[in-house]
N, CA, C and O atoms as CSV, one atom per row, in Angstrom:
chain,resi,resn,atom,element,x,y,z
A,1,MET,N,N,132.217,-50.812,208.508
A,1,MET,CA,C,131.590,-50.545,207.502
A,1,MET,C,C,132.443,-50.570,206.259
A,1,MET,O,O,133.640,-50.572,206.547
A,2,PHE,N,N,132.200,-50.590,205.003
A,2,PHE,CA,C,132.870,-50.339,203.703
A,2,PHE,C,C,132.501,-49.190,202.973
A,2,PHE,O,O,131.359,-49.086,202.526
A,3,SER,N,N,133.621,-48.048,202.756
A,3,SER,CA,C,133.159,-46.672,202.253
A,3,SER,C,C,133.498,-46.605,200.851
A,3,SER,O,O,134.551,-47.162,200.538
A,4,PHE,N,N,132.807,-46.024,199.910
A,4,PHE,CA,C,132.986,-45.952,198.456
A,4,PHE,C,C,133.466,-44.402,198.431
A,4,PHE,O,O,133.823,-43.952,197.342
A,5,THR,N,N,133.492,-43.652,199.452
A,5,THR,CA,C,134.393,-42.267,199.543
A,5,THR,C,C,135.854,-42.380,199.194
A,5,THR,O,O,136.661,-43.220,199.593
A,6,GLU,N,N,136.027,-41.409,198.403
A,6,GLU,CA,C,137.759,-40.957,198.587
A,6,GLU,C,C,138.053,-39.905,199.001
A,6,GLU,O,O,137.514,-38.942,198.456
A,7,PRO,N,N,138.886,-39.683,199.970
A,7,PRO,CA,C,139.465,-41.255,200.882
A,7,PRO,C,C,138.571,-41.764,201.584
A,7,PRO,O,O,137.542,-41.126,201.807
A,8,THR,N,N,138.747,-42.925,202.049
A,8,THR,CA,C,137.880,-43.844,202.591
A,8,THR,C,C,136.973,-43.155,203.768
A,8,THR,O,O,135.749,-43.255,203.863
A,9,ASP,N,N,137.965,-42.337,204.759
A,9,ASP,CA,C,137.413,-42.061,205.981
A,9,ASP,C,C,136.133,-40.615,205.503
A,9,ASP,O,O,135.226,-40.335,206.287
A,10,ASN,N,N,136.255,-40.060,204.501
A,10,ASN,CA,C,135.424,-38.878,204.022
A,10,ASN,C,C,134.007,-39.281,204.514
A,10,ASN,O,O,133.305,-38.366,204.943
A,11,ILE,N,N,133.415,-40.765,204.502
A,11,ILE,CA,C,132.179,-41.180,204.908
A,11,ILE,C,C,131.948,-40.168,206.254
A,11,ILE,O,O,131.048,-39.329,206.270
A,12,ILE,N,N,132.861,-40.364,207.344
A,12,ILE,CA,C,132.650,-39.470,208.714
A,12,ILE,C,C,132.256,-38.148,208.444
A,12,ILE,O,O,131.538,-37.542,209.240
A,13,LYS,N,N,132.626,-37.681,207.478
A,13,LYS,CA,C,132.413,-35.998,207.538
A,13,LYS,C,C,131.000,-35.674,207.201
A,13,LYS,O,O,130.628,-34.514,207.373
A,14,TYR,N,N,130.052,-36.692,206.675
A,14,TYR,CA,C,128.646,-36.767,206.346
A,14,TYR,C,C,127.785,-37.132,207.139
A,14,TYR,O,O,127.370,-38.290,207.170
A,15,SER,N,N,127.345,-36.117,207.975
A,15,SER,CA,C,126.001,-36.400,208.991
A,15,SER,C,C,124.937,-35.693,209.110
A,15,SER,O,O,125.106,-34.559,209.558
A,16,PRO,N,N,123.804,-36.038,208.826
A,16,PRO,CA,C,123.413,-37.306,209.175
A,16,PRO,C,C,123.302,-38.475,208.115
A,16,PRO,O,O,122.758,-38.281,207.028
A,17,TRP,N,N,123.704,-39.390,208.386
A,17,TRP,CA,C,123.341,-40.657,207.373
A,17,TRP,C,C,121.753,-40.951,207.514
A,17,TRP,O,O,121.024,-40.806,208.496
A,18,THR,N,N,121.463,-41.404,206.232
A,18,THR,CA,C,120.129,-42.108,206.194
A,18,THR,C,C,120.671,-43.548,205.948
A,18,THR,O,O,121.426,-43.914,205.047
A,19,LEU,N,N,120.125,-44.266,206.933
A,19,LEU,CA,C,120.354,-45.884,206.692
A,19,LEU,C,C,119.355,-46.583,206.213
A,19,LEU,O,O,118.463,-46.896,207.001
A,20,LYS,N,N,119.270,-46.968,204.908
A,20,LYS,CA,C,118.275,-48.211,204.314
A,20,LYS,C,C,118.683,-49.378,204.028
A,20,LYS,O,O,119.830,-49.662,203.685
A,21,LYS,N,N,117.317,-50.491,204.211
A,21,LYS,CA,C,117.701,-51.611,204.256
A,21,LYS,C,C,115.999,-52.295,203.704
A,21,LYS,O,O,114.985,-52.199,204.396
A,22,GLY,N,N,116.050,-52.854,202.542
A,22,GLY,CA,C,115.059,-52.994,201.810
A,22,GLY,C,C,113.924,-51.570,202.099
A,22,GLY,O,O,114.560,-50.516,202.105
A,23,ASP,N,N,112.758,-51.426,202.276
A,23,ASP,CA,C,111.735,-50.197,202.482
A,23,ASP,C,C,111.928,-49.775,203.619
A,23,ASP,O,O,111.074,-48.934,203.899
A,24,ASP,N,N,112.884,-50.008,204.693
A,24,ASP,CA,C,113.083,-49.202,205.889
A,24,ASP,C,C,113.951,-48.414,205.708
A,24,ASP,O,O,114.845,-48.766,204.938
A,25,THR,N,N,114.041,-46.930,206.392
A,25,THR,CA,C,115.008,-46.024,206.517
A,25,THR,C,C,115.040,-45.523,207.815
A,25,THR,O,O,113.960,-45.429,208.398
A,26,LYS,N,N,115.905,-45.233,208.298
A,26,LYS,CA,C,116.361,-44.400,209.717
A,26,LYS,C,C,117.399,-43.344,209.575
A,26,LYS,O,O,118.319,-43.580,208.792
A,27,THR,N,N,117.388,-42.262,210.189
A,27,THR,CA,C,118.234,-41.360,209.985
A,27,THR,C,C,119.199,-41.551,211.426
A,27,THR,O,O,118.604,-41.619,212.501
A,28,VAL,N,N,120.682,-41.631,211.388
A,28,VAL,CA,C,121.486,-41.613,212.259
A,28,VAL,C,C,122.320,-40.554,212.308
A,28,VAL,O,O,122.646,-40.183,211.181
A,29,LYS,N,N,122.877,-39.808,213.361
A,29,LYS,CA,C,123.807,-38.887,213.690
A,29,LYS,C,C,125.254,-39.598,213.950
A,29,LYS,O,O,125.379,-40.418,214.860
A,30,VAL,N,N,126.360,-39.227,213.081
A,30,VAL,CA,C,127.671,-39.643,213.578
A,30,VAL,C,C,128.396,-38.854,214.259
A,30,VAL,O,O,128.599,-37.671,213.986
A,31,VAL,N,N,128.930,-39.599,215.400
A,31,VAL,CA,C,129.259,-39.073,216.544
A,31,VAL,C,C,130.817,-38.761,216.220
A,31,VAL,O,O,131.248,-37.611,216.310
A,32,LYS,N,N,131.778,-40.041,215.771
A,32,LYS,CA,C,132.919,-39.775,215.387
A,32,LYS,C,C,133.553,-41.124,214.453
A,32,LYS,O,O,132.763,-42.049,214.267
A,33,GLY,N,N,134.606,-41.218,214.014
A,33,GLY,CA,C,134.959,-42.689,213.417
A,33,GLY,C,C,136.320,-42.591,213.057
A,33,GLY,O,O,136.991,-41.598,213.339
A,34,LYS,N,N,136.878,-43.824,212.291
A,34,LYS,CA,C,138.128,-43.658,211.632
A,34,LYS,C,C,138.276,-44.895,211.104
A,34,LYS,O,O,137.635,-45.903,211.402
A,35,VAL,N,N,139.354,-44.756,210.118
A,35,VAL,CA,C,139.809,-45.990,209.269
A,35,VAL,C,C,140.084,-47.186,209.966
A,35,VAL,O,O,140.368,-46.814,211.105
A,36,GLN,N,N,140.156,-48.398,209.915
A,36,GLN,CA,C,140.510,-49.417,210.479
A,36,GLN,C,C,140.859,-50.545,209.740
A,36,GLN,O,O,140.039,-51.462,209.786
A,37,GLY,N,N,141.877,-50.723,209.060
A,37,GLY,CA,C,142.409,-51.754,208.168
A,37,GLY,C,C,141.697,-51.175,206.749
A,37,GLY,O,O,141.866,-50.004,206.411
A,38,LYS,N,N,140.996,-51.985,206.067
A,38,LYS,CA,C,140.001,-51.452,204.926
A,38,LYS,C,C,139.108,-51.049,204.748
A,38,LYS,O,O,138.689,-50.563,203.697
A,39,SER,N,N,138.378,-51.206,206.181
A,39,SER,CA,C,137.298,-50.545,206.319
A,39,SER,C,C,137.026,-49.296,207.346
A,39,SER,O,O,137.964,-48.669,207.840
A,40,VAL,N,N,135.797,-49.029,207.589
A,40,VAL,CA,C,135.904,-47.550,208.618
A,40,VAL,C,C,134.659,-47.844,209.650
A,40,VAL,O,O,133.474,-48.081,209.414
A,41,VAL,N,N,135.454,-47.727,211.006
A,41,VAL,CA,C,134.475,-47.771,211.934
A,41,VAL,C,C,133.802,-46.395,212.561
A,41,VAL,O,O,134.469,-45.362,212.509
A,42,ALA,N,N,132.717,-46.381,213.047
A,42,ALA,CA,C,131.938,-45.208,213.378
A,42,ALA,C,C,131.212,-45.387,214.679
A,42,ALA,O,O,130.469,-46.356,214.835
A,43,ALA,N,N,131.423,-44.365,215.752
A,43,ALA,CA,C,130.194,-44.328,216.716
A,43,ALA,C,C,128.824,-43.504,216.040
A,43,ALA,O,O,128.889,-42.479,215.360
A,44,ILE,N,N,127.812,-44.106,216.350
A,44,ILE,CA,C,126.572,-43.573,216.267
A,44,ILE,C,C,125.743,-43.371,217.549
A,44,ILE,O,O,125.635,-44.123,218.518
A,45,ASP,N,N,125.120,-42.030,217.286
A,45,ASP,CA,C,124.564,-41.616,218.550
A,45,ASP,C,C,123.314,-42.495,218.962
A,45,ASP,O,O,122.330,-42.800,218.287
A,46,GLY,N,N,123.610,-42.781,220.140
A,46,GLY,CA,C,122.518,-43.687,220.676
A,46,GLY,C,C,122.503,-45.357,220.275
A,46,GLY,O,O,121.575,-46.165,220.316
A,47,VAL,N,N,123.932,-45.517,219.870
A,47,VAL,CA,C,124.113,-47.025,219.571
A,47,VAL,C,C,125.213,-47.381,220.579
A,47,VAL,O,O,126.399,-47.260,220.271
A,48,ASN,N,N,124.870,-47.765,221.630
A,48,ASN,CA,C,126.099,-47.907,222.899
A,48,ASN,C,C,126.743,-49.047,223.173
A,48,ASN,O,O,127.580,-49.132,224.072
A,49,ASP,N,N,126.345,-50.152,222.300
A,49,ASP,CA,C,126.972,-51.445,222.690
A,49,ASP,C,C,126.822,-52.342,221.297
A,49,ASP,O,O,126.196,-51.901,220.334
A,50,ARG,N,N,127.464,-53.648,221.291
A,50,ARG,CA,C,128.051,-54.198,220.136
A,50,ARG,C,C,126.663,-54.916,219.599
A,50,ARG,O,O,126.489,-55.217,218.419
A,51,ASP,N,N,125.698,-55.144,220.663
A,51,ASP,CA,C,123.988,-55.906,220.107
A,51,ASP,C,C,123.499,-54.709,219.239
A,51,ASP,O,O,123.041,-54.860,218.106
A,52,GLN,N,N,123.640,-53.451,219.893
A,52,GLN,CA,C,122.867,-52.580,219.011
A,52,GLN,C,C,123.441,-52.521,217.571
A,52,GLN,O,O,122.863,-52.739,216.506
A,53,ALA,N,N,124.631,-52.197,217.795
A,53,ALA,CA,C,125.258,-52.018,216.591
A,53,ALA,C,C,125.415,-53.340,215.369
A,53,ALA,O,O,125.706,-53.112,214.195
A,54,ALA,N,N,125.175,-54.626,215.890
A,54,ALA,CA,C,124.947,-55.396,215.122
A,54,ALA,C,C,123.691,-55.657,214.460
A,54,ALA,O,O,123.433,-56.667,213.806
A,55,THR,N,N,122.961,-54.720,214.667
A,55,THR,CA,C,121.289,-54.808,214.332
A,55,THR,C,C,121.415,-53.613,212.960
A,55,THR,O,O,120.526,-53.487,212.118
A,56,LEU,N,N,122.425,-52.985,212.967
A,56,LEU,CA,C,122.820,-52.303,211.547
A,56,LEU,C,C,123.421,-52.894,210.612
A,56,LEU,O,O,123.552,-52.327,209.528
A,57,ILE,N,N,123.939,-54.220,210.840
A,57,ILE,CA,C,124.591,-54.715,209.533
A,57,ILE,C,C,123.791,-54.984,208.530
A,57,ILE,O,O,122.690,-55.458,208.812
A,58,GLY,N,N,124.131,-54.754,207.141
A,58,GLY,CA,C,123.479,-54.964,206.258
A,58,GLY,C,C,122.749,-53.630,205.590
A,58,GLY,O,O,122.259,-53.508,204.467
A,59,TRP,N,N,122.843,-52.748,206.591
A,59,TRP,CA,C,122.133,-51.355,206.059
A,59,TRP,C,C,123.052,-50.814,205.275
A,59,TRP,O,O,124.242,-51.011,205.520
A,60,ASP,N,N,122.579,-49.905,204.011
A,60,ASP,CA,C,123.028,-49.098,203.309
A,60,ASP,C,C,123.422,-47.592,203.745
A,60,ASP,O,O,122.557,-46.941,204.330
A,61,ILE,N,N,124.159,-47.248,203.596
A,61,ILE,CA,C,124.378,-45.712,203.958
A,61,ILE,C,C,124.370,-44.836,203.079
A,61,ILE,O,O,125.272,-44.861,202.241
A,62,LEU,N,N,123.415,-43.879,203.023
A,62,LEU,CA,C,123.086,-42.963,202.274
A,62,LEU,C,C,123.045,-41.655,202.931
A,62,LEU,O,O,122.526,-41.459,204.029
A,63,VAL,N,N,123.956,-40.244,201.777
A,63,VAL,CA,C,124.143,-39.025,202.397
A,63,VAL,C,C,123.192,-37.889,201.435
A,63,VAL,O,O,122.866,-38.097,200.266
A,64,GLU,N,N,123.011,-37.243,201.855
A,64,GLU,CA,C,122.161,-36.230,201.120
A,64,GLU,C,C,122.990,-35.549,199.839
A,64,GLU,O,O,124.181,-35.417,200.119
A,65,GLN,N,N,122.702,-35.169,198.742
A,65,GLN,CA,C,123.467,-34.646,197.613
A,65,GLN,C,C,123.890,-33.611,198.195
A,65,GLN,O,O,125.086,-33.421,197.975
A,66,SER,N,N,123.284,-32.665,199.018
A,66,SER,CA,C,123.804,-31.267,199.215
A,66,SER,C,C,124.958,-31.533,200.080
A,66,SER,O,O,125.660,-30.522,200.106
A,67,GLN,N,N,125.428,-32.446,200.776
A,67,GLN,CA,C,126.194,-32.782,201.911
A,67,GLN,C,C,127.711,-32.599,200.945
A,67,GLN,O,O,128.650,-31.887,201.302
A,68,LEU,N,N,127.679,-33.324,199.813
A,68,LEU,CA,C,128.921,-33.266,198.874
A,68,LEU,C,C,129.432,-32.394,198.276
A,68,LEU,O,O,128.693,-31.444,198.018
A,69,PRO,N,N,130.767,-32.325,197.835
A,69,PRO,CA,C,131.529,-31.198,197.573
A,69,PRO,C,C,130.986,-30.830,196.139
A,69,PRO,O,O,130.858,-31.690,195.268
A,70,THR,N,N,130.704,-29.627,195.963
A,70,THR,CA,C,130.512,-29.153,194.267
A,70,THR,C,C,131.617,-29.918,193.436
A,70,THR,O,O,132.769,-29.963,193.869
A,71,THR,N,N,131.249,-30.551,192.180
A,71,THR,CA,C,132.223,-30.898,191.425
A,71,THR,C,C,132.778,-29.879,190.398
A,71,THR,O,O,131.886,-29.076,190.122
A,72,VAL,N,N,133.924,-29.623,189.734
A,72,VAL,CA,C,134.287,-28.852,188.845
A,72,VAL,C,C,133.944,-29.337,187.512
A,72,VAL,O,O,133.419,-30.449,187.451
A,73,ALA,N,N,134.167,-28.645,186.366
A,73,ALA,CA,C,134.246,-29.024,185.281
A,73,ALA,C,C,134.812,-30.188,184.992
A,73,ALA,O,O,136.013,-30.301,185.238
A,74,GLY,N,N,134.087,-31.305,184.411
A,74,GLY,CA,C,134.897,-32.306,183.963
A,74,GLY,C,C,134.877,-33.624,184.799
A,74,GLY,O,O,135.176,-34.738,184.370
A,75,GLU,N,N,134.367,-33.225,186.404
A,75,GLU,CA,C,134.290,-33.958,187.058
A,75,GLU,C,C,132.582,-34.719,187.266
A,75,GLU,O,O,131.502,-34.217,186.956
A,76,TYR,N,N,132.773,-35.636,187.694
A,76,TYR,CA,C,131.555,-36.320,188.037
A,76,TYR,C,C,131.546,-37.297,188.984
A,76,TYR,O,O,132.478,-38.098,189.053
A,77,TYR,N,N,130.230,-37.352,190.028
A,77,TYR,CA,C,130.060,-38.291,190.588
A,77,TYR,C,C,129.288,-39.461,190.159
A,77,TYR,O,O,128.376,-39.207,189.372
A,78,TRP,N,N,129.443,-40.649,190.488
A,78,TRP,CA,C,128.858,-42.090,189.870
A,78,TRP,C,C,127.679,-41.841,189.659
A,78,TRP,O,O,127.258,-42.209,188.563
A,79,PHE,N,N,126.922,-41.294,190.391
A,79,PHE,CA,C,125.329,-41.287,190.300
A,79,PHE,C,C,124.821,-40.068,189.472
A,79,PHE,O,O,123.629,-39.761,189.429
A,80,ASP,N,N,125.967,-39.289,188.713
A,80,ASP,CA,C,125.635,-38.430,187.714
A,80,ASP,C,C,125.757,-39.173,186.422
A,80,ASP,O,O,125.269,-38.721,185.386
A,81,LEU,N,N,126.412,-40.324,186.471
A,81,LEU,CA,C,126.508,-41.051,185.031
A,81,LEU,C,C,125.381,-42.169,185.010
A,81,LEU,O,O,124.761,-42.432,183.979
A,82,VAL,N,N,125.199,-42.692,185.998
A,82,VAL,CA,C,124.234,-43.678,186.070
A,82,VAL,C,C,122.634,-43.393,185.279
A,82,VAL,O,O,122.007,-42.520,185.878
A,83,GLY,N,N,122.249,-43.694,184.648
A,83,GLY,CA,C,120.943,-43.393,183.900
A,83,GLY,C,C,121.579,-42.711,182.246
A,83,GLY,O,O,120.849,-42.926,181.279
A,84,LEU,N,N,122.586,-42.113,182.061
A,84,LEU,CA,C,122.741,-41.621,180.818
A,84,LEU,C,C,122.653,-42.598,179.497
A,84,LEU,O,O,123.221,-43.679,179.338
A,85,ARG,N,N,121.981,-42.067,178.809
A,85,ARG,CA,C,121.974,-42.656,177.541
A,85,ARG,C,C,123.446,-42.699,176.780
A,85,ARG,O,O,124.181,-41.721,176.914
A,86,VAL,N,N,123.905,-43.899,175.931
A,86,VAL,CA,C,125.225,-43.748,175.778
A,86,VAL,C,C,125.175,-43.970,173.999
A,86,VAL,O,O,124.615,-44.957,173.523
A,87,LYS,N,N,125.654,-43.209,173.370
A,87,LYS,CA,C,125.980,-43.465,172.124
A,87,LYS,C,C,127.395,-43.205,171.444
A,87,LYS,O,O,128.169,-42.298,171.746
A,88,ASN,N,N,127.589,-44.209,170.434
A,88,ASN,CA,C,129.169,-43.923,169.952
A,88,ASN,C,C,129.079,-42.476,169.028
A,88,ASN,O,O,128.209,-41.657,168.732
A,89,THR,N,N,130.475,-42.682,168.777
A,89,THR,CA,C,130.738,-41.303,167.831
A,89,THR,C,C,130.176,-41.348,166.333
A,89,THR,O,O,130.193,-40.369,165.588
A,90,GLN,N,N,129.646,-42.685,165.964
A,90,GLN,CA,C,128.810,-42.980,164.827
A,90,GLN,C,C,127.318,-42.583,164.987
A,90,GLN,O,O,126.593,-42.352,164.019
A,91,GLY,N,N,126.976,-42.532,166.073
A,91,GLY,CA,C,125.818,-42.237,166.288
A,91,GLY,C,C,124.921,-43.377,166.897
A,91,GLY,O,O,123.748,-43.098,167.142
A,92,ASN,N,N,125.340,-44.501,167.128
A,92,ASN,CA,C,124.912,-45.959,167.053
A,92,ASN,C,C,124.508,-45.738,168.899
A,92,ASN,O,O,125.279,-45.241,169.720
A,93,ASP,N,N,123.287,-46.199,169.148
A,93,ASP,CA,C,122.685,-46.241,170.924
A,93,ASP,C,C,123.315,-47.469,171.073
A,93,ASP,O,O,123.009,-48.487,170.453
A,94,LEU,N,N,124.331,-47.349,172.023
A,94,LEU,CA,C,124.805,-48.510,172.879
A,94,LEU,C,C,123.702,-48.876,174.032
A,94,LEU,O,O,123.448,-50.074,174.155
A,95,GLY,N,N,123.051,-47.986,174.855
A,95,GLY,CA,C,122.389,-48.291,175.907
A,95,GLY,C,C,122.302,-47.365,176.857
A,95,GLY,O,O,122.369,-46.173,176.556
A,96,VAL,N,N,122.141,-47.779,178.137
A,96,VAL,CA,C,122.338,-46.647,179.135
A,96,VAL,C,C,123.134,-47.236,180.391
A,96,VAL,O,O,123.193,-48.421,180.719
A,97,VAL,N,N,123.893,-45.848,181.185
A,97,VAL,CA,C,124.698,-46.610,182.060
A,97,VAL,C,C,123.970,-47.094,183.114
A,97,VAL,O,O,123.120,-46.388,183.656
A,98,ASP,N,N,124.243,-48.409,183.529
A,98,ASP,CA,C,123.546,-49.215,184.541
A,98,ASP,C,C,124.437,-49.065,186.018
A,98,ASP,O,O,123.994,-49.167,187.162
A,99,SER,N,N,125.588,-48.839,185.658
A,99,SER,CA,C,126.435,-48.805,187.197
A,99,SER,C,C,127.917,-48.308,186.680
A,99,SER,O,O,128.282,-48.602,185.542
A,100,VAL,N,N,128.637,-47.650,187.440
A,100,VAL,CA,C,130.167,-47.895,187.336
A,100,VAL,C,C,131.045,-48.694,188.302
A,100,VAL,O,O,130.795,-48.667,189.507
A,101,MET,N,N,131.982,-49.346,187.851
A,101,MET,CA,C,132.888,-50.160,188.474
A,101,MET,C,C,134.315,-49.774,188.647
A,101,MET,O,O,134.973,-49.187,187.788
A,102,GLU,N,N,134.711,-50.112,189.714
A,102,GLU,CA,C,136.248,-49.306,189.934
A,102,GLU,C,C,137.186,-50.638,189.919
A,102,GLU,O,O,136.965,-51.643,190.594
A,103,THR,N,N,138.219,-50.463,189.065
A,103,THR,CA,C,138.972,-51.609,188.687
A,103,THR,C,C,140.026,-51.391,189.214
A,103,THR,O,O,140.582,-52.488,189.264
A,104,GLY,N,N,140.916,-50.355,189.819
A,104,GLY,CA,C,141.944,-49.779,190.104
A,104,GLY,C,C,142.835,-49.240,189.470
A,104,GLY,O,O,143.642,-48.444,189.951
A,105,ALA,N,N,142.775,-49.773,187.810
A,105,ALA,CA,C,143.715,-48.740,186.973
A,105,ALA,C,C,142.609,-47.443,186.292
A,105,ALA,O,O,143.008,-46.307,186.036
A,106,ASN,N,N,141.470,-47.824,186.128
A,106,ASN,CA,C,140.460,-46.725,186.063
A,106,ASN,C,C,138.875,-47.469,186.050
A,106,ASN,O,O,138.686,-48.685,186.044
A,107,ASP,N,N,137.893,-46.491,186.049
A,107,ASP,CA,C,136.695,-46.789,186.425
A,107,ASP,C,C,136.165,-47.327,184.794
A,107,ASP,O,O,136.653,-46.946,183.730
A,108,VAL,N,N,135.273,-48.103,184.939
A,108,VAL,CA,C,134.330,-48.937,183.857
A,108,VAL,C,C,132.851,-48.861,184.194
A,108,VAL,O,O,132.294,-49.317,185.193
A,109,LEU,N,N,132.249,-48.109,183.033
A,109,LEU,CA,C,131.062,-48.006,182.821
A,109,LEU,C,C,130.488,-49.189,182.134
A,109,LEU,O,O,130.716,-49.536,180.975
A,110,ILE,N,N,129.686,-49.782,183.032
A,110,ILE,CA,C,128.482,-50.970,182.568
A,110,ILE,C,C,127.418,-50.346,182.083
A,110,ILE,O,O,126.644,-49.646,182.735
A,111,VAL,N,N,127.358,-50.612,180.825
A,111,VAL,CA,C,126.202,-50.169,179.971
A,111,VAL,C,C,125.581,-51.273,179.424
A,111,VAL,O,O,126.155,-52.202,178.856
A,112,LYS,N,N,123.859,-51.096,179.691
A,112,LYS,CA,C,123.104,-52.255,179.266
A,112,LYS,C,C,122.317,-51.780,178.074
A,112,LYS,O,O,122.228,-50.595,177.753
A,113,ASP,N,N,121.803,-52.697,177.493
A,113,ASP,CA,C,121.107,-52.720,176.627
A,113,ASP,C,C,120.416,-53.816,175.755
A,113,ASP,O,O,119.440,-54.306,176.324
A,114,ASP,N,N,120.676,-54.316,174.533
A,114,ASP,CA,C,120.268,-55.660,174.351
A,114,ASP,C,C,121.242,-56.565,174.798
A,114,ASP,O,O,121.049,-57.780,174.758
A,115,ARG,N,N,122.287,-56.053,175.225
A,115,ARG,CA,C,123.612,-56.632,175.600
A,115,ARG,C,C,124.300,-55.864,176.830
A,115,ARG,O,O,123.914,-54.727,177.100
A,116,ASP,N,N,125.225,-56.422,177.509
A,116,ASP,CA,C,125.936,-55.783,178.687
A,116,ASP,C,C,127.387,-55.228,177.974
A,116,ASP,O,O,128.003,-56.087,177.343
A,117,ARG,N,N,127.861,-54.131,178.017
A,117,ARG,CA,C,128.889,-53.543,177.544
A,117,ARG,C,C,129.848,-52.895,178.779
A,117,ARG,O,O,129.230,-52.328,179.680
A,118,ALA,N,N,131.232,-52.943,178.867
A,118,ALA,CA,C,132.195,-52.664,179.695
A,118,ALA,C,C,132.911,-51.528,179.143
A,118,ALA,O,O,133.970,-51.728,178.549
A,119,ILE,N,N,132.489,-50.470,179.263
A,119,ILE,CA,C,133.304,-49.212,178.701
A,119,ILE,C,C,134.326,-48.499,179.493
A,119,ILE,O,O,133.903,-47.742,180.367
A,120,PRO,N,N,135.727,-48.626,179.317
A,120,PRO,CA,C,136.600,-47.758,180.144
A,120,PRO,C,C,136.122,-46.263,180.289
A,120,PRO,O,O,135.905,-45.607,179.270
A,121,PHE,N,N,135.946,-45.689,181.604
A,121,PHE,CA,C,135.791,-44.300,181.811
A,121,PHE,C,C,137.444,-43.694,181.360
A,121,PHE,O,O,138.448,-43.734,182.072
A,122,LEU,N,N,137.367,-43.347,180.473
A,122,LEU,CA,C,138.652,-42.637,180.256
A,122,LEU,C,C,138.209,-41.160,179.380
A,122,LEU,O,O,138.390,-41.055,178.167
A,123,GLN,N,N,137.734,-40.305,180.050
A,123,GLN,CA,C,137.547,-39.050,179.405
A,123,GLN,C,C,138.810,-38.568,178.495
A,123,GLN,O,O,139.981,-38.490,178.869
A,124,GLY,N,N,138.233,-38.235,177.089
A,124,GLY,CA,C,139.124,-37.698,176.284
A,124,GLY,C,C,139.784,-38.785,175.365
A,124,GLY,O,O,140.542,-38.440,174.458
A,125,GLN,N,N,139.470,-40.192,175.625
A,125,GLN,CA,C,139.686,-41.219,174.743
A,125,GLN,C,C,138.748,-41.719,174.445
A,125,GLN,O,O,138.184,-41.499,173.374
A,126,THR,N,N,138.188,-42.828,175.661
A,126,THR,CA,C,136.942,-43.358,175.218
A,126,THR,C,C,135.600,-42.599,175.471
A,126,THR,O,O,134.618,-42.680,174.733
A,127,VAL,N,N,135.681,-41.899,176.537
A,127,VAL,CA,C,134.541,-40.599,176.941
A,127,VAL,C,C,134.677,-39.375,176.044
A,127,VAL,O,O,135.508,-38.534,176.384
A,128,ILE,N,N,133.984,-39.178,174.974
A,128,ILE,CA,C,134.189,-37.968,174.392
A,128,ILE,C,C,133.448,-36.933,175.137
A,128,ILE,O,O,134.179,-35.995,175.456
A,129,ASN,N,N,132.179,-36.811,175.524
A,129,ASN,CA,C,131.391,-35.801,176.111
A,129,ASN,C,C,130.477,-36.368,176.500
A,129,ASN,O,O,129.970,-37.375,176.004
A,130,ILE,N,N,130.134,-35.755,177.499
A,130,ILE,CA,C,129.215,-35.837,178.601
A,130,ILE,C,C,128.489,-34.383,178.953
A,130,ILE,O,O,128.997,-33.317,179.300
A,131,ASP,N,N,126.717,-34.857,178.665
A,131,ASP,CA,C,125.993,-33.833,178.531
A,131,ASP,C,C,124.832,-34.326,179.576
A,131,ASP,O,O,123.840,-35.024,179.361
A,132,LEU,N,N,125.344,-33.667,180.886
A,132,LEU,CA,C,124.235,-34.323,182.004
A,132,LEU,C,C,122.821,-33.607,181.729
A,132,LEU,O,O,121.755,-34.183,181.948
A,133,ASP,N,N,122.895,-32.559,181.327
A,133,ASP,CA,C,121.535,-31.937,180.841
A,133,ASP,C,C,120.671,-32.574,179.790
A,133,ASP,O,O,119.442,-32.587,179.869
A,134,ALA,N,N,121.273,-33.035,178.925
A,134,ALA,CA,C,120.642,-33.821,177.815
A,134,ALA,C,C,120.458,-35.225,177.989
A,134,ALA,O,O,119.846,-35.938,177.194
A,135,GLY,N,N,121.109,-35.683,179.258
A,135,GLY,CA,C,121.233,-36.958,179.815
A,135,GLY,C,C,121.767,-38.013,178.556
A,135,GLY,O,O,121.243,-39.098,178.303
A,136,LEU,N,N,123.018,-37.372,177.790
A,136,LEU,CA,C,123.680,-38.211,177.258
A,136,LEU,C,C,124.971,-38.278,177.053
A,136,LEU,O,O,125.549,-37.204,176.887
A,137,MET,N,N,125.682,-39.403,177.013
A,137,MET,CA,C,127.377,-39.490,176.931
A,137,MET,C,C,127.654,-39.958,175.366
A,137,MET,O,O,126.753,-40.416,174.662
A,138,ILE,N,N,128.839,-39.806,174.974
A,138,ILE,CA,C,129.143,-39.842,173.600
A,138,ILE,C,C,130.429,-40.648,173.906
A,138,ILE,O,O,131.233,-40.063,174.631
A,139,VAL,N,N,130.738,-41.792,173.514
A,139,VAL,CA,C,131.597,-42.633,173.439
A,139,VAL,C,C,132.750,-43.158,172.282
A,139,VAL,O,O,132.228,-43.677,171.295
A,140,ASP,N,N,133.752,-43.114,172.275
A,140,ASP,CA,C,134.447,-43.855,171.094
A,140,ASP,C,C,134.677,-45.336,171.247
A,140,ASP,O,O,135.768,-45.815,171.557
A,141,TRP,N,N,133.446,-46.122,170.980
A,141,TRP,CA,C,133.256,-47.221,171.118
A,141,TRP,C,C,132.497,-48.361,169.866
A,141,TRP,O,O,131.352,-48.184,169.452
A,142,GLU,N,N,133.095,-49.128,169.557
A,142,GLU,CA,C,132.722,-49.665,168.390
A,142,GLU,C,C,131.295,-50.373,168.807
A,142,GLU,O,O,131.266,-50.884,169.927
A,143,LEU,N,N,130.181,-50.439,168.043
A,143,LEU,CA,C,129.105,-50.923,168.065
A,143,LEU,C,C,128.834,-52.744,168.738
A,143,LEU,O,O,128.043,-53.112,169.607
A,144,ASP,N,N,129.710,-53.464,168.026
A,144,ASP,CA,C,129.927,-54.751,168.288
A,144,ASP,C,C,131.079,-55.196,168.843
A,144,ASP,O,O,131.595,-56.292,168.623
A,145,PHE,N,N,131.607,-54.087,169.783
A,145,PHE,CA,C,132.641,-54.527,170.518
A,145,PHE,C,C,132.008,-54.808,171.960
A,145,PHE,O,O,132.716,-55.229,172.874
């Protein structure tokens, strides 16, 4: 599997997992796991052979938010940012955070409105303020950029 956790093998610490594919969901218990190259392999309770494991290809792994470590001030999970209204320092509405993309150098916010914008997630530079309670992010970003 590919894990979005940092470090990658942290996904093994969260159990149970909810697996989702389309409208189907199932809960599974993680027995053990390890990093193998750029991916993670895991043993799932009740999955005893390759044929059973193959039936899980293409399922998304979800964990309960309550299983995640609490963030400190200024730290955010990507899911905290998705859905926030984005305005620039001049008060112009730029749209809503649709997703966050990892680029290696820094994360990039994909903001959608009448057009898509890719805004570097650089706190204190492009990202000036995040107010989760108000559902608002203020950025230093030009309207027509």
